[in-house]
VOGU-3710 file (C-alpha; in Angstrom, 3 decimals, decimal comma):
1> ittllraetd> 5,572/-26,786/105,752  7,797/-24,737/107,494  5,284/-24,849/110,165  5,460/-28,552/110,393  9,526/-27,707/110,609  9,761/-25,403/113,259  7,490/-27,337/115,227  9,249/-30,608/114,790  12,371/-31,022/117,636  14,141/-34,205/116,390
11> agerekiiek> 16,714/-33,392/113,577  16,235/-36,784/111,669  12,319/-36,109/111,652  12,751/-32,346/110,100  15,289/-33,954/107,544  12,330/-36,915/106,603  9,579/-33,475/106,392  12,180/-31,928/104,247  12,568/-35,016/102,017  9,196/-35,824/102,018
21> nqglwrddri> 8,252/-32,395/100,249  11,386/-31,728/98,077  9,040/-31,622/95,105  7,897/-28,324/95,939  10,840/-26,358/95,206  11,498/-28,640/92,273  8,289/-27,842/91,002  7,985/-26,672/87,019  5,846/-23,570/88,115  8,475/-22,528/90,991
31> rnwllqqfnn> 11,700/-22,986/88,804  10,103/-21,394/85,720  8,796/-18,447/87,880  12,313/-17,955/89,151  13,357/-18,566/85,593  11,779/-15,379/84,750  13,030/-13,142/87,125  16,426/-12,587/85,453  15,369/-14,079/81,749  16,656/-17,500/82,176
41> kcwyteaqds> 19,944/-16,821/83,263  21,951/-18,477/85,896  21,640/-16,102/88,933  25,590/-16,529/89,622  26,705/-16,782/86,504  24,411/-14,800/83,608  24,631/-17,906/81,480  21,383/-19,210/79,920  22,623/-22,297/78,454  26,482/-22,562/79,053
51> vssfhvdhyr> 26,167/-24,623/82,423  23,546/-27,529/81,271  20,270/-27,540/83,146  18,871/-25,251/85,827  18,541/-26,122/89,634  16,726/-24,310/92,251  19,840/-23,773/94,328  19,481/-22,805/98,191  21,854/-19,586/98,797  21,658/-20,990/102,087
61> pkgrvkdlqg> 22,144/-24,955/102,793  19,230/-26,556/103,858  21,057/-29,271/104,761  24,359/-29,697/106,856  26,613/-26,619/106,235  30,660/-27,169/105,887  33,199/-23,791/106,332  36,551/-23,792/103,778  38,114/-26,260/106,159  35,272/-29,111/105,492
71> aecdgywwla> 33,928/-28,459/109,161  30,434/-29,236/108,833  27,294/-27,986/111,256  23,357/-27,658/110,951  22,175/-26,152/107,864  19,082/-23,637/107,632  16,525/-25,900/107,762  13,850/-23,999/108,285  14,669/-21,902/105,340  13,897/-25,182/103,034
81> fdwknyricg> 10,463/-23,853/101,628  11,328/-20,706/102,263  11,339/-19,117/98,455  13,462/-15,878/99,147  16,193/-18,374/99,754  15,749/-19,803/96,304  18,460/-19,044/93,830  18,325/-19,998/90,181  21,614/-21,899/89,495  23,235/-24,019/86,393
91> qlinvkkldv> 23,720/-27,942/87,365  27,592/-27,499/87,125  27,693/-24,804/89,474  25,191/-26,214/92,221  27,339/-29,086/92,321  30,272/-27,358/93,132  28,923/-25,092/95,613  27,171/-27,967/97,210  26,759/-27,141/101,118  30,064/-24,962/101,690
101> fpivegaran> 28,697/-21,666/103,068  31,288/-19,853/105,428  30,463/-17,054/107,142  33,145/-14,303/107,302  32,801/-13,497/111,832  30,376/-13,753/114,161  27,506/-16,876/114,807  25,558/-18,003/112,065  21,456/-17,507/111,953  19,655/-19,570/114,188
111> aadpvslele> 15,814/-20,712/113,961  14,701/-19,193/116,935  15,994/-15,500/116,358  14,557/-13,967/112,602  17,224/-11,054/113,237  20,114/-13,581/113,182  19,903/-14,016/109,481  19,682/-10,099/109,010  23,043/-10,030/111,370  24,550/-13,052/109,556
121> apllidpttd> 27,917/-11,985/107,407  28,089/-14,944/104,583  31,445/-15,235/102,653  29,759/-16,126/99,406  28,214/-12,880/97,514  24,715/-13,097/97,264  24,033/-12,823/93,311  19,997/-10,477/94,159  21,901/-7,688/96,158  24,504/-4,991/95,169
131> earlityekd> 27,269/-6,601/96,121  27,424/-8,665/92,845  29,637/-6,058/91,775  32,335/-6,889/93,699  32,971/-9,740/90,889  34,094/-7,933/87,576  35,528/-9,537/84,176  38,514/-9,051/82,421  39,871/-10,819/79,338  43,434/-12,522/79,160
141> edaclaipaa> 45,373/-14,355/76,152  42,769/-17,484/76,598  39,325/-16,579/77,653  37,860/-14,050/79,758  37,603/-14,730/83,587  35,734/-13,640/86,225  37,589/-11,572/88,385  37,395/-9,303/91,594  37,005/-5,770/91,108  38,880/-2,799/91,163
151> clsasdeqra> 39,779/-0,974/94,802  38,373/-3,172/96,598  39,007/-3,474/100,818  40,688/-6,431/101,590  38,002/-8,195/103,721  35,704/-7,083/100,234  38,496/-8,830/97,677  38,598/-11,999/99,938  35,026/-12,392/99,562  34,741/-12,243/95,646
161> istiemlgln> 38,236/-14,525/95,402  35,957/-16,665/97,963  32,770/-16,760/95,746  34,509/-17,238/92,485  36,495/-20,305/93,922  33,602/-21,645/95,896  31,150/-21,622/92,335  33,919/-22,689/90,177  33,056/-19,335/88,101  36,369/-19,969/86,025
171> lrdrlnqkrt> 36,667/-23,461/85,915  34,656/-24,641/82,597  36,477/-23,847/79,624  32,540/-23,261/77,772  31,722/-20,671/80,326  34,445/-18,888/79,930  35,053/-19,193/75,914  31,045/-18,056/75,793  31,871/-15,113/77,893  34,919/-14,503/76,063
181> lfwdnclmti> 32,839/-14,090/72,682  30,652/-11,426/74,107  33,527/-9,389/75,764  34,884/-9,574/71,502  31,108/-8,526/70,531  31,572/-5,636/72,587  35,095/-4,669/71,328  33,952/-4,984/67,778  31,163/-2,727/68,661  33,274/-0,117/70,712
191> adykgakgpq> 35,179/-0,104/67,615  32,499/0,187/64,865  31,892/3,754/67,329  35,203/4,592/67,210  35,663/4,156/63,103  32,445/5,697/62,176  32,873/7,847/59,546  31,374/10,049/56,223  29,873/13,272/56,816  28,859/14,664/60,493
201> alklvgqasa> 25,115/12,996/59,834  26,734/9,939/58,503  29,080/9,103/61,850  26,399/10,328/64,225  24,123/7,450/63,011  27,141/5,313/62,984  27,940/6,115/66,618  24,290/5,951/67,616  23,852/2,667/66,210  26,974/0,982/67,842
211> rnklkqmiay> 25,932/2,913/71,437  22,116/1,785/71,331  23,858/-1,792/70,071  25,803/-1,767/73,694  22,790/-0,702/75,639  21,008/-3,471/74,389  24,014/-5,996/75,550  24,083/-4,260/79,113  20,416/-5,077/79,546  19,519/-6,668/82,704
221> taefssvvea> 17,963/-8,922/80,794  20,867/-9,649/78,437  22,711/-12,522/78,636  26,547/-11,947/80,221  25,661/-8,371/80,769  27,927/-8,265/83,333  30,264/-9,349/81,188  30,175/-6,703/78,704  29,559/-3,811/80,981  33,044/-4,679/82,523
231> cirknapgpl> 34,449/-4,446/78,727  32,824/-1,068/78,341  34,169/0,645/81,626  37,657/-0,829/80,707  38,039/-0,248/76,897  35,623/2,350/75,684  36,175/6,094/75,396  35,050/8,408/77,917  32,413/9,922/76,151  30,530/6,468/74,925
241> iasifeqmeg> 30,926/5,360/78,866  29,230/8,695/79,968  26,370/8,298/76,946  25,808/4,612/78,331  26,010/4,834/81,883  25,194/8,102/83,249  21,178/7,852/82,419  21,515/4,124/84,025  23,216/5,278/87,096  20,486/8,370/87,335
251> r> 17,572/5,977/87,611
//
């Protein structure tokens, strides 16, 4: 299909090819395979069921593309059937994202130059990259919200703020409240670690139990693992933080 798209010079005819074959990326076999890569979690929110049904999102939009001011240009039609451009996305997040895909600076990628895709500088953070760590979480009086990570450069902070806004990561109260449940559960487990008492042997057993629970909560496959990680790093005592993350970061 991609070969047919690249051979077609008329934009209208390319749209017809994409529309005729859209069932390919909507096939349950594709969707379920992508879901398995992240343990049935939305790749943008880490929620398993807080944002309704799941869509196969095109990270780089296949149709028209808009910048933050609403100006439109041609989309990434040649990536319509490239599975590496697919992201599993909760329905409400996907509806908010739509075709907005701004570029920080420079030119957009084009179909004729494969290298241009690698050189492109999207404003929207790709959840499949380490740049996802530009966003962290914090709990206020009402809910647990997505925020920019600490000590970022001005440009990285703007990317984090813009991504949170473009995806509406803090707009859904149900999503915010569910993150809060995981944050609070993490705080209680940290409290169990701090409050372990009794003879030294029992104290060590209690601390080990709490530590193992926290490790399970930050596993790659766990729902809202980044929320729990943020809570641990901001609230746990130093020795507990070290014992949880040193082995992970050394792999």
